[in-house]
TORKOL-4160 file (C-alpha; in steps of 0.2 Angstrom, whole numbers, padded with zeros to 4 digits, m for minus):
329
<pt num="1" X="0103" Y="m0184" Z="0560"/>
<pt num="2" X="0098" Y="m0168" Z="0551"/>
<pt num="3" X="0100" Y="m0167" Z="0532"/>
<pt num="4" X="0099" Y="m0151" Z="0521"/>
<pt num="5" X="0098" Y="m0149" Z="0503"/>
<pt num="6" X="0104" Y="m0133" Z="0493"/>
<pt num="7" X="0089" Y="m0125" Z="0485"/>
<pt num="8" X="0092" Y="m0110" Z="0475"/>
<pt num="9" X="0101" Y="m0098" Z="0487"/>
<pt num="10" X="0099" Y="m0107" Z="0504"/>
<pt num="11" X="0099" Y="m0124" Z="0512"/>
<pt num="12" X="0082" Y="m0132" Z="0515"/>
<pt num="13" X="0080" Y="m0145" Z="0529"/>
<pt num="14" X="0073" Y="m0162" Z="0523"/>
<pt num="15" X="0059" Y="m0168" Z="0534"/>
<pt num="16" X="0062" Y="m0186" Z="0542"/>
<pt num="17" X="0052" Y="m0200" Z="0534"/>
<pt num="18" X="0046" Y="m0215" Z="0543"/>
<pt num="19" X="0041" Y="m0230" Z="0533"/>
<pt num="20" X="0023" Y="m0235" Z="0537"/>
<pt num="21" X="0030" Y="m0253" Z="0541"/>
<pt num="22" X="0045" Y="m0264" Z="0539"/>
<pt num="23" X="0038" Y="m0270" Z="0523"/>
<pt num="24" X="0038" Y="m0253" Z="0515"/>
<pt num="25" X="0057" Y="m0252" Z="0516"/>
<pt num="26" X="0058" Y="m0270" Z="0512"/>
<pt num="27" X="0049" Y="m0267" Z="0496"/>
<pt num="28" X="0063" Y="m0255" Z="0491"/>
<pt num="29" X="0077" Y="m0266" Z="0496"/>
<pt num="30" X="0070" Y="m0281" Z="0487"/>
<pt num="31" X="0072" Y="m0271" Z="0471"/>
<pt num="32" X="0089" Y="m0265" Z="0475"/>
<pt num="33" X="0099" Y="m0272" Z="0490"/>
<pt num="34" X="0115" Y="m0263" Z="0486"/>
<pt num="35" X="0111" Y="m0250" Z="0500"/>
<pt num="36" X="0113" Y="m0264" Z="0513"/>
<pt num="37" X="0132" Y="m0267" Z="0511"/>
<pt num="38" X="0137" Y="m0255" Z="0498"/>
<pt num="39" X="0139" Y="m0270" Z="0485"/>
<pt num="40" X="0128" Y="m0279" Z="0473"/>
<pt num="41" X="0117" Y="m0292" Z="0481"/>
<pt num="42" X="0106" Y="m0304" Z="0471"/>
<pt num="43" X="0090" Y="m0306" Z="0481"/>
<pt num="44" X="0083" Y="m0324" Z="0479"/>
<pt num="45" X="0069" Y="m0324" Z="0492"/>
<pt num="46" X="0058" Y="m0314" Z="0503"/>
<pt num="47" X="0050" Y="m0320" Z="0519"/>
<pt num="48" X="0055" Y="m0339" Z="0516"/>
<pt num="49" X="0050" Y="m0351" Z="0529"/>
<pt num="50" X="0064" Y="m0360" Z="0539"/>
<pt num="51" X="0064" Y="m0376" Z="0549"/>
<pt num="52" X="0074" Y="m0367" Z="0563"/>
<pt num="53" X="0062" Y="m0353" Z="0566"/>
<pt num="54" X="0043" Y="m0349" Z="0567"/>
<pt num="55" X="0048" Y="m0332" Z="0560"/>
<pt num="56" X="0053" Y="m0328" Z="0542"/>
<pt num="57" X="0068" Y="m0320" Z="0535"/>
<pt num="58" X="0064" Y="m0302" Z="0528"/>
<pt num="59" X="0076" Y="m0305" Z="0513"/>
<pt num="60" X="0088" Y="m0318" Z="0508"/>
<pt num="61" X="0101" Y="m0314" Z="0495"/>
<pt num="62" X="0118" Y="m0320" Z="0487"/>
<pt num="63" X="0134" Y="m0310" Z="0486"/>
<pt num="64" X="0147" Y="m0311" Z="0472"/>
<pt num="65" X="0155" Y="m0327" Z="0479"/>
<pt num="66" X="0139" Y="m0336" Z="0482"/>
<pt num="67" X="0138" Y="m0333" Z="0501"/>
<pt num="68" X="0120" Y="m0331" Z="0508"/>
<pt num="69" X="0116" Y="m0314" Z="0515"/>
<pt num="70" X="0102" Y="m0314" Z="0528"/>
<pt num="71" X="0094" Y="m0297" Z="0529"/>
<pt num="72" X="0083" Y="m0293" Z="0544"/>
<pt num="73" X="0075" Y="m0276" Z="0545"/>
<pt num="74" X="0068" Y="m0267" Z="0560"/>
<pt num="75" X="0057" Y="m0252" Z="0561"/>
<pt num="76" X="0064" Y="m0242" Z="0575"/>
<pt num="77" X="0077" Y="m0247" Z="0587"/>
<pt num="78" X="0079" Y="m0266" Z="0588"/>
<pt num="79" X="0078" Y="m0276" Z="0604"/>
<pt num="80" X="0090" Y="m0290" Z="0609"/>
<pt num="81" X="0077" Y="m0303" Z="0602"/>
<pt num="82" X="0083" Y="m0297" Z="0585"/>
<pt num="83" X="0100" Y="m0305" Z="0588"/>
<pt num="84" X="0092" Y="m0321" Z="0593"/>
<pt num="85" X="0080" Y="m0320" Z="0578"/>
<pt num="86" X="0094" Y="m0318" Z="0565"/>
<pt num="87" X="0105" Y="m0332" Z="0573"/>
<pt num="88" X="0090" Y="m0344" Z="0571"/>
<pt num="89" X="0089" Y="m0338" Z="0553"/>
<pt num="90" X="0108" Y="m0341" Z="0550"/>
<pt num="91" X="0106" Y="m0359" Z="0558"/>
<pt num="92" X="0092" Y="m0363" Z="0546"/>
<pt num="93" X="0100" Y="m0355" Z="0530"/>
<pt num="94" X="0117" Y="m0365" Z="0534"/>
<pt num="95" X="0107" Y="m0381" Z="0532"/>
<pt num="96" X="0100" Y="m0377" Z="0515"/>
<pt num="97" X="0106" Y="m0387" Z="0500"/>
<pt num="98" X="0109" Y="m0380" Z="0483"/>
<pt num="99" X="0093" Y="m0388" Z="0477"/>
<pt num="100" X="0083" Y="m0379" Z="0491"/>
<pt num="101" X="0091" Y="m0362" Z="0487"/>
<pt num="102" X="0087" Y="m0365" Z="0469"/>
<pt num="103" X="0069" Y="m0369" Z="0474"/>
<pt num="104" X="0068" Y="m0353" Z="0484"/>
<pt num="105" X="0075" Y="m0343" Z="0470"/>
<pt num="106" X="0063" Y="m0351" Z="0457"/>
<pt num="107" X="0048" Y="m0347" Z="0468"/>
<pt num="108" X="0054" Y="m0329" Z="0470"/>
<pt num="109" X="0056" Y="m0326" Z="0451"/>
<pt num="110" X="0039" Y="m0333" Z="0448"/>
<pt num="111" X="0032" Y="m0320" Z="0460"/>
<pt num="112" X="0042" Y="m0307" Z="0452"/>
<pt num="113" X="0036" Y="m0312" Z="0434"/>
<pt num="114" X="0054" Y="m0316" Z="0430"/>
<pt num="115" X="0061" Y="m0330" Z="0419"/>
<pt num="116" X="0071" Y="m0343" Z="0428"/>
<pt num="117" X="0082" Y="m0357" Z="0422"/>
<pt num="118" X="0094" Y="m0361" Z="0436"/>
<pt num="119" X="0102" Y="m0353" Z="0451"/>
<pt num="120" X="0119" Y="m0352" Z="0443"/>
<pt num="121" X="0112" Y="m0344" Z="0428"/>
<pt num="122" X="0103" Y="m0331" Z="0439"/>
<pt num="123" X="0118" Y="m0327" Z="0449"/>
<pt num="124" X="0130" Y="m0326" Z="0434"/>
<pt num="125" X="0118" Y="m0315" Z="0424"/>
<pt num="126" X="0116" Y="m0303" Z="0439"/>
<pt num="127" X="0135" Y="m0302" Z="0443"/>
<pt num="128" X="0140" Y="m0302" Z="0424"/>
<pt num="129" X="0149" Y="m0319" Z="0425"/>
<pt num="130" X="0152" Y="m0330" Z="0410"/>
<pt num="131" X="0144" Y="m0347" Z="0410"/>
<pt num="132" X="0154" Y="m0359" Z="0421"/>
<pt num="133" X="0163" Y="m0345" Z="0431"/>
<pt num="134" X="0155" Y="m0351" Z="0447"/>
<pt num="135" X="0150" Y="m0369" Z="0452"/>
<pt num="136" X="0136" Y="m0376" Z="0462"/>
<pt num="137" X="0148" Y="m0380" Z="0476"/>
<pt num="138" X="0153" Y="m0362" Z="0479"/>
<pt num="139" X="0135" Y="m0357" Z="0485"/>
<pt num="140" X="0131" Y="m0355" Z="0503"/>
<pt num="141" X="0148" Y="m0359" Z="0509"/>
<pt num="142" X="0146" Y="m0345" Z="0522"/>
<pt num="143" X="0132" Y="m0335" Z="0529"/>
<pt num="144" X="0133" Y="m0316" Z="0531"/>
<pt num="145" X="0120" Y="m0308" Z="0543"/>
<pt num="146" X="0114" Y="m0290" Z="0542"/>
<pt num="147" X="0103" Y="m0281" Z="0554"/>
<pt num="148" X="0096" Y="m0265" Z="0548"/>
<pt num="149" X="0087" Y="m0253" Z="0560"/>
<pt num="150" X="0082" Y="m0235" Z="0563"/>
<pt num="151" X="0095" Y="m0229" Z="0575"/>
<pt num="152" X="0106" Y="m0239" Z="0586"/>
<pt num="153" X="0102" Y="m0249" Z="0602"/>
<pt num="154" X="0118" Y="m0250" Z="0613"/>
<pt num="155" X="0113" Y="m0266" Z="0621"/>
<pt num="156" X="0111" Y="m0274" Z="0604"/>
<pt num="157" X="0127" Y="m0267" Z="0598"/>
<pt num="158" X="0136" Y="m0275" Z="0613"/>
<pt num="159" X="0130" Y="m0292" Z="0609"/>
<pt num="160" X="0134" Y="m0290" Z="0591"/>
<pt num="161" X="0151" Y="m0284" Z="0594"/>
<pt num="162" X="0154" Y="m0300" Z="0605"/>
<pt num="163" X="0147" Y="m0311" Z="0592"/>
<pt num="164" X="0158" Y="m0303" Z="0578"/>
<pt num="165" X="0173" Y="m0305" Z="0589"/>
<pt num="166" X="0170" Y="m0324" Z="0590"/>
<pt num="167" X="0170" Y="m0324" Z="0571"/>
<pt num="168" X="0152" Y="m0322" Z="0566"/>
<pt num="169" X="0150" Y="m0312" Z="0550"/>
<pt num="170" X="0137" Y="m0300" Z="0557"/>
<pt num="171" X="0135" Y="m0282" Z="0551"/>
<pt num="172" X="0124" Y="m0269" Z="0560"/>
<pt num="173" X="0117" Y="m0255" Z="0550"/>
<pt num="174" X="0108" Y="m0239" Z="0555"/>
<pt num="175" X="0097" Y="m0230" Z="0543"/>
<pt num="176" X="0087" Y="m0213" Z="0542"/>
<pt num="177" X="0075" Y="m0209" Z="0528"/>
<pt num="178" X="0070" Y="m0192" Z="0522"/>
<pt num="179" X="0057" Y="m0183" Z="0511"/>
<pt num="180" X="0064" Y="m0174" Z="0496"/>
<pt num="181" X="0054" Y="m0167" Z="0481"/>
<pt num="182" X="0049" Y="m0182" Z="0470"/>
<pt num="183" X="0061" Y="m0194" Z="0479"/>
<pt num="184" X="0065" Y="m0203" Z="0495"/>
<pt num="185" X="0083" Y="m0201" Z="0502"/>
<pt num="186" X="0090" Y="m0214" Z="0514"/>
<pt num="187" X="0106" Y="m0212" Z="0524"/>
<pt num="188" X="0115" Y="m0227" Z="0531"/>
<pt num="189" X="0129" Y="m0229" Z="0543"/>
<pt num="190" X="0138" Y="m0246" Z="0546"/>
<pt num="191" X="0139" Y="m0247" Z="0565"/>
<pt num="192" X="0148" Y="m0263" Z="0565"/>
<pt num="193" X="0155" Y="m0274" Z="0552"/>
<pt num="194" X="0153" Y="m0271" Z="0533"/>
<pt num="195" X="0166" Y="m0284" Z="0527"/>
<pt num="196" X="0168" Y="m0303" Z="0528"/>
<pt num="197" X="0176" Y="m0308" Z="0544"/>
<pt num="198" X="0186" Y="m0322" Z="0536"/>
<pt num="199" X="0184" Y="m0326" Z="0518"/>
<pt num="200" X="0195" Y="m0338" Z="0508"/>
<pt num="201" X="0202" Y="m0330" Z="0493"/>
<pt num="202" X="0192" Y="m0335" Z="0478"/>
<pt num="203" X="0190" Y="m0328" Z="0460"/>
<pt num="204" X="0175" Y="m0329" Z="0449"/>
<pt num="205" X="0175" Y="m0318" Z="0434"/>
<pt num="206" X="0175" Y="m0300" Z="0439"/>
<pt num="207" X="0177" Y="m0301" Z="0457"/>
<pt num="208" X="0185" Y="m0284" Z="0460"/>
<pt num="209" X="0173" Y="m0272" Z="0469"/>
<pt num="210" X="0175" Y="m0255" Z="0461"/>
<pt num="211" X="0164" Y="m0241" Z="0454"/>
<pt num="212" X="0161" Y="m0242" Z="0436"/>
<pt num="213" X="0165" Y="m0225" Z="0429"/>
<pt num="214" X="0162" Y="m0220" Z="0411"/>
<pt num="215" X="0181" Y="m0221" Z="0408"/>
<pt num="216" X="0182" Y="m0239" Z="0415"/>
<pt num="217" X="0167" Y="m0244" Z="0405"/>
<pt num="218" X="0175" Y="m0238" Z="0389"/>
<pt num="219" X="0192" Y="m0245" Z="0393"/>
<pt num="220" X="0185" Y="m0263" Z="0396"/>
<pt num="221" X="0178" Y="m0263" Z="0378"/>
<pt num="222" X="0193" Y="m0256" Z="0369"/>
<pt num="223" X="0200" Y="m0273" Z="0364"/>
<pt num="224" X="0185" Y="m0275" Z="0353"/>
<pt num="225" X="0186" Y="m0260" Z="0341"/>
<pt num="226" X="0169" Y="m0262" Z="0333"/>
<pt num="227" X="0160" Y="m0264" Z="0350"/>
<pt num="228" X="0170" Y="m0249" Z="0357"/>
<pt num="229" X="0163" Y="m0238" Z="0344"/>
<pt num="230" X="0146" Y="m0244" Z="0347"/>
<pt num="231" X="0148" Y="m0240" Z="0366"/>
<pt num="232" X="0154" Y="m0223" Z="0361"/>
<pt num="233" X="0138" Y="m0220" Z="0351"/>
<pt num="234" X="0128" Y="m0227" Z="0365"/>
<pt num="235" X="0136" Y="m0215" Z="0378"/>
<pt num="236" X="0134" Y="m0200" Z="0365"/>
<pt num="237" X="0115" Y="m0204" Z="0364"/>
<pt num="238" X="0113" Y="m0204" Z="0383"/>
<pt num="239" X="0122" Y="m0188" Z="0385"/>
<pt num="240" X="0113" Y="m0180" Z="0371"/>
<pt num="241" X="0097" Y="m0184" Z="0380"/>
<pt num="242" X="0103" Y="m0175" Z="0396"/>
<pt num="243" X="0105" Y="m0190" Z="0407"/>
<pt num="244" X="0116" Y="m0190" Z="0422"/>
<pt num="245" X="0129" Y="m0204" Z="0423"/>
<pt num="246" X="0132" Y="m0211" Z="0440"/>
<pt num="247" X="0146" Y="m0223" Z="0444"/>
<pt num="248" X="0140" Y="m0238" Z="0454"/>
<pt num="249" X="0148" Y="m0254" Z="0460"/>
<pt num="250" X="0151" Y="m0265" Z="0445"/>
<pt num="251" X="0139" Y="m0254" Z="0434"/>
<pt num="252" X="0136" Y="m0237" Z="0427"/>
<pt num="253" X="0119" Y="m0229" Z="0431"/>
<pt num="254" X="0110" Y="m0217" Z="0420"/>
<pt num="255" X="0096" Y="m0206" Z="0428"/>
<pt num="256" X="0084" Y="m0195" Z="0419"/>
<pt num="257" X="0073" Y="m0182" Z="0427"/>
<pt num="258" X="0077" Y="m0189" Z="0444"/>
<pt num="259" X="0072" Y="m0207" Z="0439"/>
<pt num="260" X="0082" Y="m0222" Z="0436"/>
<pt num="261" X="0083" Y="m0225" Z="0417"/>
<pt num="262" X="0097" Y="m0236" Z="0412"/>
<pt num="263" X="0111" Y="m0247" Z="0420"/>
<pt num="264" X="0125" Y="m0254" Z="0409"/>
<pt num="265" X="0141" Y="m0264" Z="0412"/>
<pt num="266" X="0153" Y="m0273" Z="0400"/>
<pt num="267" X="0156" Y="m0291" Z="0398"/>
<pt num="268" X="0172" Y="m0298" Z="0404"/>
<pt num="269" X="0178" Y="m0303" Z="0387"/>
<pt num="270" X="0172" Y="m0288" Z="0378"/>
<pt num="271" X="0159" Y="m0297" Z="0367"/>
<pt num="272" X="0145" Y="m0286" Z="0372"/>
<pt num="273" X="0139" Y="m0274" Z="0385"/>
<pt num="274" X="0123" Y="m0277" Z="0395"/>
<pt num="275" X="0109" Y="m0264" Z="0398"/>
<pt num="276" X="0096" Y="m0264" Z="0411"/>
<pt num="277" X="0081" Y="m0253" Z="0407"/>
<pt num="278" X="0070" Y="m0247" Z="0421"/>
<pt num="279" X="0052" Y="m0245" Z="0415"/>
<pt num="280" X="0035" Y="m0254" Z="0412"/>
<pt num="281" X="0035" Y="m0267" Z="0398"/>
<pt num="282" X="0019" Y="m0275" Z="0391"/>
<pt num="283" X="0020" Y="m0294" Z="0385"/>
<pt num="284" X="0020" Y="m0287" Z="0367"/>
<pt num="285" X="0034" Y="m0276" Z="0370"/>
<pt num="286" X="0044" Y="m0290" Z="0378"/>
<pt num="287" X="0040" Y="m0301" Z="0363"/>
<pt num="288" X="0046" Y="m0288" Z="0351"/>
<pt num="289" X="0062" Y="m0285" Z="0361"/>
<pt num="290" X="0066" Y="m0304" Z="0361"/>
<pt num="291" X="0064" Y="m0303" Z="0342"/>
<pt num="292" X="0077" Y="m0290" Z="0340"/>
<pt num="293" X="0089" Y="m0291" Z="0354"/>
<pt num="294" X="0099" Y="m0305" Z="0362"/>
<pt num="295" X="0097" Y="m0312" Z="0379"/>
<pt num="296" X="0082" Y="m0302" Z="0384"/>
<pt num="297" X="0077" Y="m0305" Z="0402"/>
<pt num="298" X="0062" Y="m0299" Z="0412"/>
<pt num="299" X="0066" Y="m0290" Z="0428"/>
<pt num="300" X="0056" Y="m0283" Z="0442"/>
<pt num="301" X="0062" Y="m0266" Z="0437"/>
<pt num="302" X="0059" Y="m0269" Z="0418"/>
<pt num="303" X="0070" Y="m0278" Z="0406"/>
<pt num="304" X="0089" Y="m0282" Z="0403"/>
<pt num="305" X="0098" Y="m0287" Z="0387"/>
<pt num="306" X="0114" Y="m0287" Z="0378"/>
<pt num="307" X="0121" Y="m0275" Z="0364"/>
<pt num="308" X="0134" Y="m0283" Z="0353"/>
<pt num="309" X="0131" Y="m0274" Z="0336"/>
<pt num="310" X="0125" Y="m0258" Z="0328"/>
<pt num="311" X="0108" Y="m0266" Z="0324"/>
<pt num="312" X="0106" Y="m0270" Z="0342"/>
<pt num="313" X="0110" Y="m0252" Z="0347"/>
<pt num="314" X="0098" Y="m0245" Z="0334"/>
<pt num="315" X="0084" Y="m0255" Z="0341"/>
<pt num="316" X="0088" Y="m0252" Z="0359"/>
<pt num="317" X="0087" Y="m0234" Z="0356"/>
<pt num="318" X="0069" Y="m0236" Z="0351"/>
<pt num="319" X="0066" Y="m0245" Z="0368"/>
<pt num="320" X="0076" Y="m0231" Z="0377"/>
<pt num="321" X="0066" Y="m0218" Z="0369"/>
<pt num="322" X="0049" Y="m0225" Z="0374"/>
<pt num="323" X="0054" Y="m0227" Z="0392"/>
<pt num="324" X="0062" Y="m0209" Z="0392"/>
<pt num="325" X="0046" Y="m0202" Z="0385"/>
<pt num="326" X="0036" Y="m0210" Z="0398"/>
<pt num="327" X="0047" Y="m0202" Z="0411"/>
<pt num="328" X="0044" Y="m0185" Z="0402"/>
<pt num="329" X="0026" Y="m0186" Z="0400"/>
């Protein structure tokens, strides 16, 4: 697949990029696995050992309903053994109890330098649920299998199609990566699957998968007049900085100079909106943020916190400015 980029007055061809190893692409997906299925996925473990296989899962994540998502990456085209491998992983994950999943998530958060209180809290915070929206019994009811590789192997595809026809939730994704100035571009194609084969209808908080546009973000906060005004001021500040607003599933992303800067999404009850800040934070910065902002959480990409008042926004802008200046200079 050839990809071109419009540069001044002509198209410039982007050169294909091959990741040095599976772990290089794995590093990126660990930070944001949305690319895999086009929906938010909460990563809870990387390379966890399982009793059913001598190999280790590349990435284990949770979807919005609490189903386990098993992600297997292959550099180059996969062989048929990849199907056997991912089936062994599924058998092992299906046996995991809630406590075992929680232990994996705890260890992963420790490795990432993130705070951890419980698996339900981690999941609820990631997907913007209110406490109690999802119960322990909802976790790992189903397993979703995702095979990601460079290009497509027709023999693997034939086996995957057969297994999916039998009811196995298996998705096969092909990807290609490219060099671009100051960035990496990845194009994906869902060769097979992409949706749950059979999912009982369940509702936990904001379960509707839709892109968070600026208009929707503002609309969801309108019932709280004070917060709506604060949100408008926040958006005005971001736009005045020259940031680009990009709708994403369940959140609004703001990039600056080609770099991720902020993500935001409203609470279901319009009591606050949450902001993810992509940047480097020292322990002192984190302490100061916790003294001035509610529900500050350390993430692998930076920090996350709520904004519920004008005072919160005023302090948050100081945080935003520090990160923005680090991007500029």
